[in-house]
N, CA, C and O atoms as CSV, one atom per row, in Angstrom:
chain,resi,resn,atom,element,x,y,z
A,1,GLN,N,N,75.574,0.168,106.044
A,1,GLN,CA,C,74.333,0.744,105.573
A,1,GLN,C,C,74.613,1.734,104.455
A,1,GLN,O,O,75.635,2.421,104.446
A,2,GLU,N,N,73.706,1.787,103.541
A,2,GLU,CA,C,73.827,2.715,102.429
A,2,GLU,C,C,72.971,3.943,102.697
A,2,GLU,O,O,71.904,3.855,103.304
A,3,LEU,N,N,73.448,5.064,102.242
A,3,LEU,CA,C,72.733,6.320,102.396
A,3,LEU,C,C,72.308,6.804,101.025
A,3,LEU,O,O,73.136,6.983,100.131
A,4,GLU,N,N,71.019,7.012,100.868
A,4,GLU,CA,C,70.513,7.577,99.623
A,4,GLU,C,C,70.141,9.018,99.888
A,4,GLU,O,O,69.348,9.313,100.782
A,5,LEU,N,N,70.711,9.903,99.116
A,5,LEU,CA,C,70.401,11.318,99.281
A,5,LEU,C,C,69.058,11.611,98.619
A,5,LEU,O,O,68.835,11.259,97.461
A,6,PRO,N,N,68.162,12.262,99.372
A,6,PRO,CA,C,66.845,12.557,98.804
A,6,PRO,C,C,66.932,13.683,97.780
A,6,PRO,O,O,67.881,14.467,97.770
A,7,GLU,N,N,65.923,13.743,96.926
A,7,GLU,CA,C,65.857,14.832,95.967
A,7,GLU,C,C,65.465,16.092,96.730
A,7,GLU,O,O,64.507,16.089,97.504
A,8,VAL,N,N,66.196,17.141,96.510
A,8,VAL,CA,C,65.964,18.386,97.241
A,8,VAL,C,C,64.866,19.187,96.563
A,8,VAL,O,O,64.902,19.415,95.354
A,9,ILE,N,N,63.890,19.612,97.357
A,9,ILE,CA,C,62.815,20.461,96.844
A,9,ILE,C,C,63.188,21.904,97.157
A,9,ILE,O,O,63.347,22.278,98.319
A,10,LEU,N,N,63.321,22.686,96.136
A,10,LEU,CA,C,63.733,24.072,96.303
A,10,LEU,C,C,62.554,24.923,96.784
A,10,LEU,O,O,61.413,24.668,96.397
A,11,PRO,N,N,62.814,25.923,97.615
A,11,PRO,CA,C,61.741,26.812,98.052
A,11,PRO,C,C,61.256,27.704,96.895
A,11,PRO,O,O,61.879,27.763,95.836
A,12,GLU,N,N,60.151,28.380,97.122
A,12,GLU,CA,C,59.560,29.198,96.050
A,12,GLU,C,C,60.490,30.313,95.584
A,12,GLU,O,O,60.559,30.611,94.391
A,13,GLU,N,N,61.202,30.928,96.520
A,13,GLU,CA,C,62.063,32.050,96.145
A,13,GLU,C,C,63.298,31.612,95.365
A,13,GLU,O,O,64.077,32.460,94.930
A,14,ALA,N,N,63.495,30.306,95.180
A,14,ALA,CA,C,64.667,29.813,94.457
A,14,ALA,C,C,64.637,30.212,92.984
A,14,ALA,O,O,65.664,30.147,92.309
A,15,GLY,N,N,63.486,30.619,92.482
A,15,GLY,CA,C,63.390,31.053,91.085
A,15,GLY,C,C,64.219,32.294,90.807
A,15,GLY,O,O,64.625,32.535,89.671
A,16,THR,N,N,64.469,33.083,91.847
A,16,THR,CA,C,65.276,34.299,91.674
A,16,THR,C,C,66.749,34.064,91.998
A,16,THR,O,O,67.568,34.968,91.833
A,17,TRP,N,N,67.088,32.886,92.448
A,17,TRP,CA,C,68.463,32.580,92.829
A,17,TRP,C,C,69.318,32.333,91.597
A,17,TRP,O,O,68.824,31.963,90.532
A,18,GLY,N,N,70.594,32.544,91.773
A,18,GLY,CA,C,71.551,32.214,90.728
A,18,GLY,C,C,71.932,30.741,90.806
A,18,GLY,O,O,71.547,30.030,91.735
A,19,LYS,N,N,72.683,30.307,89.830
A,19,LYS,CA,C,73.101,28.898,89.733
A,19,LYS,C,C,73.918,28.459,90.950
A,19,LYS,O,O,73.708,27.369,91.482
A,20,ARG,N,N,74.860,29.317,91.394
A,20,ARG,CA,C,75.712,28.968,92.538
A,20,ARG,C,C,74.907,28.828,93.822
A,20,ARG,O,O,75.141,27.919,94.617
A,21,LYS,N,N,73.957,29.735,94.017
A,21,LYS,CA,C,73.157,29.689,95.239
A,21,LYS,C,C,72.307,28.424,95.284
A,21,LYS,O,O,72.137,27.827,96.347
A,22,VAL,N,N,71.781,28.019,94.151
A,22,VAL,CA,C,70.993,26.786,94.087
A,22,VAL,C,C,71.872,25.587,94.433
A,22,VAL,O,O,71.477,24.723,95.216
A,23,LYS,N,N,73.075,25.543,93.840
A,23,LYS,CA,C,74.000,24.440,94.132
A,23,LYS,C,C,74.363,24.410,95.611
A,23,LYS,O,O,74.394,23.346,96.230
A,24,ARG,N,N,74.641,25.599,96.180
A,24,ARG,CA,C,74.988,25.688,97.595
A,24,ARG,C,C,73.837,25.208,98.477
A,24,ARG,O,O,74.063,24.510,99.465
A,25,TYR,N,N,72.603,25.579,98.124
A,25,TYR,CA,C,71.424,25.160,98.895
A,25,TYR,C,C,71.283,23.637,98.869
A,25,TYR,O,O,71.038,23.008,99.899
A,26,ILE,N,N,71.440,23.058,97.688
A,26,ILE,CA,C,71.336,21.592,97.556
A,26,ILE,C,C,72.432,20.914,98.368
A,26,ILE,O,O,72.179,19.923,99.054
A,27,LYS,N,N,73.648,21.446,98.292
A,27,LYS,CA,C,74.771,20.884,99.047
A,27,LYS,C,C,74.506,20.951,100.552
A,27,LYS,O,O,74.807,20.004,101.278
A,28,GLN,N,N,73.943,22.071,101.021
A,28,GLN,CA,C,73.627,22.221,102.448
A,28,GLN,C,C,72.567,21.223,102.888
A,28,GLN,O,O,72.665,20.637,103.967
A,29,GLN,N,N,71.559,21.033,102.051
A,29,GLN,CA,C,70.499,20.080,102.399
A,29,GLN,C,C,71.045,18.651,102.455
A,29,GLN,O,O,70.671,17.869,103.329
A,30,HIS,N,N,71.927,18.323,101.519
A,30,HIS,CA,C,72.553,16.998,101.538
A,30,HIS,C,C,73.443,16.837,102.769
A,30,HIS,O,O,73.480,15.764,103.373
A,31,ALA,N,N,74.161,17.900,103.143
A,31,ALA,CA,C,75.029,17.843,104.322
A,31,ALA,C,C,74.201,17.576,105.578
A,31,ALA,O,O,74.634,16.831,106.457
A,32,LYS,N,N,73.021,18.177,105.668
A,32,LYS,CA,C,72.148,17.929,106.828
A,32,LYS,C,C,71.761,16.459,106.912
A,32,LYS,O,O,71.777,15.867,107.991
A,33,VAL,N,N,71.413,15.871,105.767
A,33,VAL,CA,C,71.029,14.455,105.738
A,33,VAL,C,C,72.220,13.572,106.102
A,33,VAL,O,O,72.082,12.623,106.874
A,34,ILE,N,N,73.386,13.886,105.546
A,34,ILE,CA,C,74.589,13.090,105.808
A,34,ILE,C,C,74.978,13.165,107.284
A,34,ILE,O,O,75.303,12.146,107.892
A,35,ASN,N,N,74.946,14.373,107.862
A,35,ASN,CA,C,75.305,14.524,109.279
A,35,ASN,C,C,74.332,13.790,110.188
A,35,ASN,O,O,74.745,13.189,111.180
A,36,ALA,N,N,73.046,13.833,109.862
A,36,ALA,CA,C,72.057,13.097,110.654
A,36,ALA,C,C,72.338,11.599,110.569
A,36,ALA,O,O,72.222,10.886,111.567
A,37,PHE,N,N,72.706,11.121,109.384
A,37,PHE,CA,C,73.030,9.708,109.192
A,37,PHE,C,C,74.264,9.320,110.006
A,37,PHE,O,O,74.290,8.259,110.629
A,38,LYS,N,N,75.291,10.183,110.000
A,38,LYS,CA,C,76.506,9.907,110.768
A,38,LYS,C,C,76.215,9.870,112.266
A,38,LYS,O,O,76.737,9.014,112.980
A,39,ARG,N,N,75.379,10.803,112.745
A,39,ARG,CA,C,75.013,10.800,114.171
A,39,ARG,C,C,74.281,9.508,114.535
A,39,ARG,O,O,74.521,8.927,115.593
A,40,LYS,N,N,73.392,9.068,113.653
A,40,LYS,CA,C,72.643,7.841,113.895
A,40,LYS,C,C,73.589,6.637,113.960
A,40,LYS,O,O,73.436,5.774,114.824
A,41,LEU,N,N,74.565,6.580,113.050
A,41,LEU,CA,C,75.544,5.491,113.074
A,41,LEU,C,C,76.386,5.524,114.351
A,41,LEU,O,O,76.669,4.483,114.945
A,42,ALA,N,N,76.778,6.717,114.762
A,42,ALA,CA,C,77.581,6.842,115.987
A,42,ALA,C,C,76.783,6.368,117.199
A,42,ALA,O,O,77.327,5.697,118.076
A,43,GLN,N,N,75.504,6.711,117.253
A,43,GLN,CA,C,74.664,6.252,118.359
A,43,GLN,C,C,74.535,4.732,118.351
A,43,GLN,O,O,74.566,4.099,119.406
A,44,GLN,N,N,74.389,4.143,117.155
A,44,GLN,CA,C,74.294,2.687,117.056
A,44,GLN,C,C,75.585,2.020,117.526
A,44,GLN,O,O,75.548,1.023,118.247
A,45,ARG,N,N,76.731,2.577,117.111
A,45,ARG,CA,C,78.014,2.009,117.551
A,45,ARG,C,C,78.169,2.109,119.061
A,45,ARG,O,O,78.675,1.190,119.705
A,46,LYS,N,N,77.733,3.226,119.617
A,46,LYS,CA,C,77.817,3.418,121.062
A,46,LYS,C,C,76.965,2.390,121.791
A,46,LYS,O,O,77.395,1.821,122.794
A,47,LYS,N,N,75.769,2.154,121.292
A,47,LYS,CA,C,74.885,1.151,121.902
A,47,LYS,C,C,75.494,-0.244,121.802
A,47,LYS,O,O,75.423,-1.030,122.747
A,48,GLU,N,N,76.098,-0.549,120.644
A,48,GLU,CA,C,76.726,-1.858,120.455
A,48,GLU,C,C,77.904,-2.041,121.410
A,48,GLU,O,O,78.063,-3.105,122.009
A,49,ARG,N,N,78.736,-0.992,121.552
A,49,ARG,CA,C,79.869,-1.077,122.474
A,49,ARG,C,C,79.382,-1.291,123.905
A,49,ARG,O,O,79.943,-2.090,124.655
A,50,LYS,N,N,78.340,-0.569,124.263
A,50,LYS,CA,C,77.802,-0.683,125.614
A,50,LYS,C,C,77.227,-2.081,125.843
A,50,LYS,O,O,77.422,-2.672,126.905
A,51,ALA,N,N,76.514,-2.607,124.839
A,51,ALA,CA,C,75.923,-3.937,124.954
A,51,ALA,C,C,76.997,-5.020,125.049
A,51,ALA,O,O,76.808,-6.021,125.739
A,52,ASN,N,N,78.115,-4.823,124.362
A,52,ASN,CA,C,79.204,-5.798,124.364
A,52,ASN,C,C,80.195,-5.572,125.506
A,52,ASN,O,O,81.139,-6.345,125.672
A,53,GLY,N,N,79.983,-4.519,126.287
A,53,GLY,CA,C,80.872,-4.243,127.414
A,53,GLY,C,C,82.213,-3.665,127.006
A,53,GLY,O,O,83.180,-3.781,127.759
A,54,LEU,N,N,82.302,-3.046,125.839
A,54,LEU,CA,C,83.556,-2.467,125.372
A,54,LEU,C,C,83.705,-1.036,125.899
A,54,LEU,O,O,82.708,-0.330,126.050
A,55,PRO,N,N,84.929,-0.605,126.178
A,55,PRO,CA,C,85.135,0.770,126.635
A,55,PRO,C,C,84.950,1.754,125.483
A,55,PRO,O,O,85.016,1.359,124.319
A,56,PRO,N,N,84.718,3.030,125.793
A,56,PRO,CA,C,84.604,4.023,124.724
A,56,PRO,C,C,85.932,4.187,124.004
A,56,PRO,O,O,86.980,3.868,124.566
A,57,PRO,N,N,85.908,4.683,122.761
A,57,PRO,CA,C,87.163,4.849,122.029
A,57,PRO,C,C,88.051,5.876,122.716
A,57,PRO,O,O,87.568,6.837,123.316
A,58,ASP,N,N,89.339,5.659,122.619
A,58,ASP,CA,C,90.305,6.553,123.255
A,58,ASP,C,C,90.630,7.694,122.308
A,58,ASP,O,O,90.980,7.462,121.151
A,59,PHE,N,N,90.517,8.919,122.787
A,59,PHE,CA,C,90.762,10.064,121.933
A,59,PHE,C,C,92.248,10.372,121.793
A,59,PHE,O,O,92.644,11.038,120.836
A,60,TYR,N,N,93.073,9.909,122.714
A,60,TYR,CA,C,94.517,10.142,122.655
A,60,TYR,C,C,95.235,8.795,122.720
A,60,TYR,O,O,95.890,8.491,123.717
A,61,PRO,N,N,95.117,7.987,121.663
A,61,PRO,CA,C,95.664,6.634,121.747
A,61,PRO,C,C,97.168,6.584,121.960
A,61,PRO,O,O,97.652,5.717,122.688
A,62,ASP,N,N,97.920,7.489,121.346
A,62,ASP,CA,C,99.380,7.424,121.463
A,62,ASP,C,C,99.839,7.749,122.886
A,62,ASP,O,O,100.657,7.027,123.457
A,63,THR,N,N,99.317,8.822,123.452
A,63,THR,CA,C,99.778,9.242,124.765
A,63,THR,C,C,99.161,8.410,125.875
A,63,THR,O,O,99.823,8.114,126.870
A,64,HIS,N,N,97.900,8.029,125.715
A,64,HIS,CA,C,97.237,7.276,126.778
A,64,HIS,C,C,97.795,5.858,126.887
A,64,HIS,O,O,97.951,5.314,127.980
A,65,ALA,N,N,98.093,5.273,125.721
A,65,ALA,CA,C,98.634,3.923,125.730
A,65,ALA,C,C,99.981,3.895,126.448
A,65,ALA,O,O,100.318,2.919,127.118
A,66,ALA,N,N,100.735,4.962,126.303
A,66,ALA,CA,C,102.035,5.027,126.959
A,66,ALA,C,C,101.914,5.448,128.418
A,66,ALA,O,O,102.902,5.460,129.152
A,67,GLY,N,N,100.687,5.796,128.840
A,67,GLY,CA,C,100.470,6.188,130.229
A,67,GLY,C,C,100.904,7.612,130.510
A,67,GLY,O,O,101.219,7.942,131.653
A,68,ALA,N,N,100.929,8.466,129.496
A,68,ALA,CA,C,101.413,9.828,129.704
A,68,ALA,C,C,100.370,10.730,130.345
A,68,ALA,O,O,100.725,11.694,131.023
A,69,LEU,N,N,99.081,10.433,130.142
A,69,LEU,CA,C,98.047,11.329,130.654
A,69,LEU,C,C,97.156,10.654,131.680
A,69,LEU,O,O,96.960,9.439,131.663
A,70,LYS,N,N,96.630,11.465,132.565
A,70,LYS,CA,C,95.569,11.024,133.459
A,70,LYS,C,C,94.325,11.757,133.000
A,70,LYS,O,O,94.320,12.987,132.955
A,71,HIS,N,N,93.268,11.030,132.656
A,71,HIS,CA,C,92.116,11.667,132.046
A,71,HIS,C,C,91.097,12.187,133.053
A,71,HIS,O,O,90.431,13.183,132.772
A,72,SER,N,N,90.949,11.562,134.198
A,72,SER,CA,C,89.905,12.025,135.106
A,72,SER,C,C,90.446,13.038,136.094
A,72,SER,O,O,91.622,13.000,136.456
A,73,ARG,N,N,89.581,13.946,136.529
A,73,ARG,CA,C,89.989,14.997,137.450
A,73,ARG,C,C,90.412,14.420,138.798
A,73,ARG,O,O,91.345,14.923,139.423
A,74,LYS,N,N,89.733,13.374,139.245
A,74,LYS,CA,C,90.069,12.826,140.564
A,74,LYS,C,C,91.454,12.184,140.580
A,74,LYS,O,O,92.076,12.074,141.636
A,75,ASP,N,N,91.942,11.758,139.403
A,75,ASP,CA,C,93.275,11.159,139.334
A,75,ASP,C,C,94.392,12.194,139.260
A,75,ASP,O,O,95.560,11.864,139.468
A,76,ARG,N,N,94.038,13.450,138.963
A,76,ARG,CA,C,95.068,14.479,138.853
A,76,ARG,C,C,95.676,14.790,140.209
A,76,ARG,O,O,95.051,14.598,141.252
A,77,MET,N,N,96.896,15.269,140.170
A,77,MET,CA,C,97.597,15.622,141.400
A,77,MET,C,C,97.039,16.923,141.968
A,77,MET,O,O,96.703,17.845,141.225
A,78,ASN,N,N,96.947,16.982,143.291
A,78,ASN,CA,C,96.604,18.269,143.884
A,78,ASN,C,C,97.880,19.115,143.931
A,78,ASN,O,O,98.952,18.646,143.550
A,79,ASP,N,N,97.763,20.348,144.396
A,79,ASP,CA,C,98.908,21.271,144.357
A,79,ASP,C,C,100.095,20.780,145.177
A,79,ASP,O,O,101.242,20.920,144.751
A,80,ALA,N,N,99.829,20.203,146.355
A,80,ALA,CA,C,100.926,19.738,147.208
A,80,ALA,C,C,101.673,18.577,146.547
A,80,ALA,O,O,102.904,18.547,146.551
A,81,ASP,N,N,100.932,17.629,145.983
A,81,ASP,CA,C,101.558,16.495,145.301
A,81,ASP,C,C,102.343,16.969,144.068
A,81,ASP,O,O,103.417,16.454,143.758
A,82,PHE,N,N,101.774,17.964,143.377
A,82,PHE,CA,C,102.447,18.497,142.201
A,82,PHE,C,C,103.770,19.150,142.596
A,82,PHE,O,O,104.772,18.990,141.899
A,83,GLN,N,N,103.780,19.882,143.704
A,83,GLN,CA,C,105.021,20.512,144.179
A,83,GLN,C,C,106.075,19.451,144.497
A,83,GLN,O,O,107.243,19.606,144.141
A,84,LEU,N,N,105.660,18.374,145.170
A,84,LEU,CA,C,106.605,17.294,145.492
A,84,LEU,C,C,107.138,16.622,144.223
A,84,LEU,O,O,108.329,16.332,144.114
A,85,ALA,N,N,106.243,16.383,143.278
A,85,ALA,CA,C,106.638,15.670,142.064
A,85,ALA,C,C,107.579,16.510,141.198
A,85,ALA,O,O,108.383,15.960,140.445
A,86,THR,N,N,107.483,17.827,141.302
A,86,THR,CA,C,108.297,18.675,140.429
A,86,THR,C,C,109.553,19.222,141.096
A,86,THR,O,O,110.245,20.055,140.512
A,87,GLU,N,N,109.858,18.767,142.310
A,87,GLU,CA,C,111.067,19.278,142.994
A,87,GLU,C,C,112.329,19.049,142.182
A,87,GLU,O,O,113.128,19.969,142.008
A,88,ASN,N,N,112.518,17.846,141.686
A,88,ASN,CA,C,113.716,17.510,140.924
A,88,ASN,C,C,113.431,17.391,139.426
A,88,ASN,O,O,114.258,16.885,138.667
A,89,ALA,N,N,112.267,17.855,139.013
A,89,ALA,CA,C,111.867,17.733,137.613
A,89,ALA,C,C,112.514,18.839,136.777
A,89,ALA,O,O,112.867,19.895,137.301
A,90,PRO,N,N,112.664,18.590,135.494
A,90,PRO,CA,C,113.211,19.635,134.623
A,90,PRO,C,C,112.225,20.792,134.481
A,90,PRO,O,O,111.024,20.627,134.692
A,91,THR,N,N,112.740,21.951,134.127
A,91,THR,CA,C,111.910,23.137,133.943
A,91,THR,C,C,111.803,23.464,132.466
A,91,THR,O,O,112.802,23.484,131.747
A,92,ILE,N,N,110.596,23.719,132.026
A,92,ILE,CA,C,110.370,24.187,130.655
A,92,ILE,C,C,110.178,25.694,130.747
A,92,ILE,O,O,109.245,26.168,131.395
A,93,MET,N,N,111.050,26.435,130.106
A,93,MET,CA,C,110.996,27.898,130.144
A,93,MET,C,C,110.573,28.399,128.767
A,93,MET,O,O,111.155,28.016,127.752
A,94,ILE,N,N,109.575,29.242,128.745
A,94,ILE,CA,C,109.109,29.827,127.497
A,94,ILE,C,C,109.426,31.320,127.534
A,94,ILE,O,O,108.974,32.039,128.425
A,95,ASP,N,N,110.200,31.774,126.563
A,95,ASP,CA,C,110.611,33.171,126.491
A,95,ASP,C,C,109.604,33.935,125.634
A,95,ASP,O,O,109.416,33.616,124.460
A,96,LEU,N,N,108.967,34.927,126.213
A,96,LEU,CA,C,107.942,35.693,125.509
A,96,LEU,C,C,108.381,37.123,125.210
A,96,LEU,O,O,107.535,38.008,125.084
A,97,GLN,N,N,109.662,37.363,125.096
A,97,GLN,CA,C,110.149,38.720,124.913
A,97,GLN,C,C,109.889,39.260,123.511
A,97,GLN,O,O,110.067,40.457,123.287
A,98,PHE,N,N,109.483,38.438,122.575
A,98,PHE,CA,C,109.263,38.884,121.208
A,98,PHE,C,C,107.851,39.397,120.984
A,98,PHE,O,O,107.426,39.573,119.842
A,99,GLU,N,N,107.127,39.636,122.061
A,99,GLU,CA,C,105.747,40.088,121.969
A,99,GLU,C,C,105.614,41.386,121.174
A,99,GLU,O,O,104.636,41.572,120.449
A,100,GLU,N,N,106.572,42.266,121.303
A,100,GLU,CA,C,106.498,43.559,120.621
A,100,GLU,C,C,106.559,43.424,119.103
A,100,GLU,O,O,106.152,44.334,118.381
A,101,TYR,N,N,107.065,42.293,118.617
A,101,TYR,CA,C,107.160,42.070,117.180
A,101,TYR,C,C,105.963,41.296,116.629
A,101,TYR,O,O,105.879,41.054,115.425
A,102,MET,N,N,105.044,40.911,117.503
A,102,MET,CA,C,103.893,40.109,117.096
A,102,MET,C,C,102.650,40.976,116.961
A,102,MET,O,O,102.516,42.024,117.593
A,103,SER,N,N,101.742,40.495,116.106
A,103,SER,CA,C,100.449,41.160,116.001
A,103,SER,C,C,99.595,40.735,117.198
A,103,SER,O,O,99.957,39.826,117.945
A,104,GLU,N,N,98.468,41.405,117.362
A,104,GLU,CA,C,97.586,41.079,118.484
A,104,GLU,C,C,97.077,39.642,118.373
A,104,GLU,O,O,96.930,38.948,119.379
A,105,LYS,N,N,96.814,39.211,117.163
A,105,LYS,CA,C,96.329,37.850,116.933
A,105,LYS,C,C,97.398,36.808,117.315
A,105,LYS,O,O,97.088,35.777,117.911
A,106,GLU,N,N,98.640,37.096,116.965
A,106,GLU,CA,C,99.736,36.180,117.302
A,106,GLU,C,C,99.949,36.114,118.812
A,106,GLU,O,O,100.218,35.042,119.354
A,107,VAL,N,N,99.831,37.255,119.494
A,107,VAL,CA,C,99.984,37.273,120.948
A,107,VAL,C,C,98.885,36.427,121.590
A,107,VAL,O,O,99.141,35.661,122.519
A,108,SER,N,N,97.671,36.574,121.089
A,108,SER,CA,C,96.552,35.783,121.605
A,108,SER,C,C,96.794,34.290,121.383
A,108,SER,O,O,96.522,33.470,122.260
A,109,SER,N,N,97.306,33.950,120.209
A,109,SER,CA,C,97.594,32.553,119.887
A,109,SER,C,C,98.679,31.984,120.797
A,109,SER,O,O,98.560,30.855,121.272
A,110,VAL,N,N,99.725,32.752,121.041
A,110,VAL,CA,C,100.809,32.297,121.923
A,110,VAL,C,C,100.278,32.089,123.345
A,110,VAL,O,O,100.637,31.118,124.010
A,111,ALA,N,N,99.424,33.003,123.803
A,111,ALA,CA,C,98.849,32.870,125.145
A,111,ALA,C,C,98.020,31.588,125.246
A,111,ALA,O,O,98.075,30.883,126.253
A,112,GLN,N,N,97.260,31.297,124.203
A,112,GLN,CA,C,96.455,30.076,124.197
A,112,GLN,C,C,97.361,28.836,124.192
A,112,GLN,O,O,97.088,27.870,124.906
A,113,GLN,N,N,98.412,28.858,123.410
A,113,GLN,CA,C,99.339,27.733,123.350
A,113,GLN,C,C,100.027,27.518,124.698
A,113,GLN,O,O,100.243,26.379,125.111
A,114,CYS,N,N,100.370,28.613,125.383
A,114,CYS,CA,C,100.981,28.499,126.712
A,114,CYS,C,C,100.004,27.853,127.689
A,114,CYS,O,O,100.397,27.032,128.517
A,115,GLY,N,N,98.735,28.226,127.589
A,115,GLY,CA,C,97.717,27.617,128.446
A,115,GLY,C,C,97.583,26.130,128.192
A,115,GLY,O,O,97.488,25.343,129.133
A,116,PHE,N,N,97.575,25.733,126.908
A,116,PHE,CA,C,97.503,24.310,126.568
A,116,PHE,C,C,98.722,23.569,127.118
A,116,PHE,O,O,98.596,22.485,127.689
A,117,SER,N,N,99.900,24.164,126.940
A,117,SER,CA,C,101.136,23.524,127.407
A,117,SER,C,C,101.121,23.343,128.920
A,117,SER,O,O,101.510,22.292,129.430
A,118,TYR,N,N,100.673,24.365,129.630
A,118,TYR,CA,C,100.596,24.276,131.086
A,118,TYR,C,C,99.630,23.163,131.499
A,118,TYR,O,O,99.913,22.402,132.424
A,119,GLY,N,N,98.497,23.073,130.813
A,119,GLY,CA,C,97.521,22.018,131.119
A,119,GLY,C,C,98.092,20.633,130.894
A,119,GLY,O,O,97.892,19.739,131.716
A,120,TRP,N,N,98.802,20.443,129.789
A,120,TRP,CA,C,99.418,19.142,129.510
A,120,TRP,C,C,100.462,18.807,130.572
A,120,TRP,O,O,100.584,17.658,130.998
A,121,CYS,N,N,101.201,19.808,130.987
A,121,CYS,CA,C,102.219,19.604,132.018
A,121,CYS,C,C,101.565,19.161,133.324
A,121,CYS,O,O,102.062,18.255,133.993
A,122,ARG,N,N,100.463,19.793,133.682
A,122,ARG,CA,C,99.777,19.460,134.937
A,122,ARG,C,C,99.168,18.054,134.901
A,122,ARG,O,O,99.126,17.368,135.922
A,123,ARG,N,N,98.698,17.626,133.720
A,123,ARG,CA,C,98.046,16.318,133.618
A,123,ARG,C,C,99.023,15.168,133.431
A,123,ARG,O,O,98.628,14.006,133.520
A,124,SER,N,N,100.262,15.463,133.180
A,124,SER,CA,C,101.262,14.440,132.898
A,124,SER,C,C,101.546,13.596,134.147
A,124,SER,O,O,101.542,14.108,135.266
A,125,LYS,N,N,101.790,12.311,133.941
A,125,LYS,CA,C,102.164,11.442,135.074
A,125,LYS,C,C,103.547,11.798,135.584
A,125,LYS,O,O,103.834,11.644,136.772
A,126,VAL,N,N,104.401,12.272,134.696
A,126,VAL,CA,C,105.734,12.711,135.073
A,126,VAL,C,C,105.798,14.209,134.783
A,126,VAL,O,O,106.287,14.610,133.726
A,127,PRO,N,N,105.312,15.039,135.706
A,127,PRO,CA,C,105.221,16.468,135.417
A,127,PRO,C,C,106.570,17.167,135.427
A,127,PRO,O,O,107.554,16.647,135.953
A,128,CYS,N,N,106.596,18.324,134.851
A,128,CYS,CA,C,107.787,19.160,134.875
A,128,CYS,C,C,107.360,20.565,135.276
A,128,CYS,O,O,106.182,20.914,135.211
A,129,ARG,N,N,108.319,21.351,135.684
A,129,ARG,CA,C,108.019,22.729,136.049
A,129,ARG,C,C,107.853,23.540,134.778
A,129,ARG,O,O,108.507,23.281,133.768
A,130,PHE,N,N,106.988,24.505,134.842
A,130,PHE,CA,C,106.629,25.288,133.668
A,130,PHE,C,C,106.792,26.755,134.022
A,130,PHE,O,O,106.207,27.215,135.003
A,131,ALA,N,N,107.570,27.500,133.252
A,131,ALA,CA,C,107.799,28.913,133.550
A,131,ALA,C,C,107.787,29.733,132.280
A,131,ALA,O,O,108.192,29.273,131.213
A,132,MET,N,N,107.309,30.970,132.420
A,132,MET,CA,C,107.310,31.915,131.299
A,132,MET,C,C,108.053,33.150,131.737
A,132,MET,O,O,107.939,33.560,132.892
A,133,CYS,N,N,108.810,33.754,130.845
A,133,CYS,CA,C,109.550,34.967,131.207
A,133,CYS,C,C,109.382,36.038,130.141
A,133,CYS,O,O,108.979,35.758,129.012
A,134,SER,N,N,109.700,37.272,130.522
A,134,SER,CA,C,109.679,38.448,129.651
A,134,SER,C,C,108.289,38.813,129.167
A,134,SER,O,O,108.129,39.276,128.037
A,135,MET,N,N,107.281,38.611,130.004
A,135,MET,CA,C,105.940,39.061,129.655
A,135,MET,C,C,105.789,40.522,130.063
A,135,MET,O,O,106.132,40.898,131.184
A,136,SER,N,N,105.274,41.342,129.150
A,136,SER,CA,C,105.121,42.751,129.482
A,136,SER,C,C,103.806,43.014,130.195
A,136,SER,O,O,103.732,43.895,131.051
A,137,GLU,N,N,102.753,42.252,129.849
A,137,GLU,CA,C,101.458,42.467,130.498
A,137,GLU,C,C,100.973,41.200,131.157
A,137,GLU,O,O,99.897,41.188,131.755
């Protein structure tokens, strides 16, 4: 399908706007039309997939194809199973002793990355133990 961008009608106060603001306004209006068009196409594709009996697209094709992740909560291991699975598993140790040399933003980023890593470890079919050391707080 082709998308034709409509001519943008500027509001009355646009007479006092500068050239850049007018361009930005037109660009924003076009972006709204384009995004609505993309949403409509995505809905059509979803309906077509459903009608043809096709599964939804995989968001993690590399890892899921290899069987590295379990996507549903019911398939995840409970705590007891996780303990059994990680008895002889390798340990990933993250050293956080350099916190004093980091800015507050970097510390926040590292904490978020540790959370993501822990989540990936828990969802893995072959889990490993996950440990952090030298945290001051």
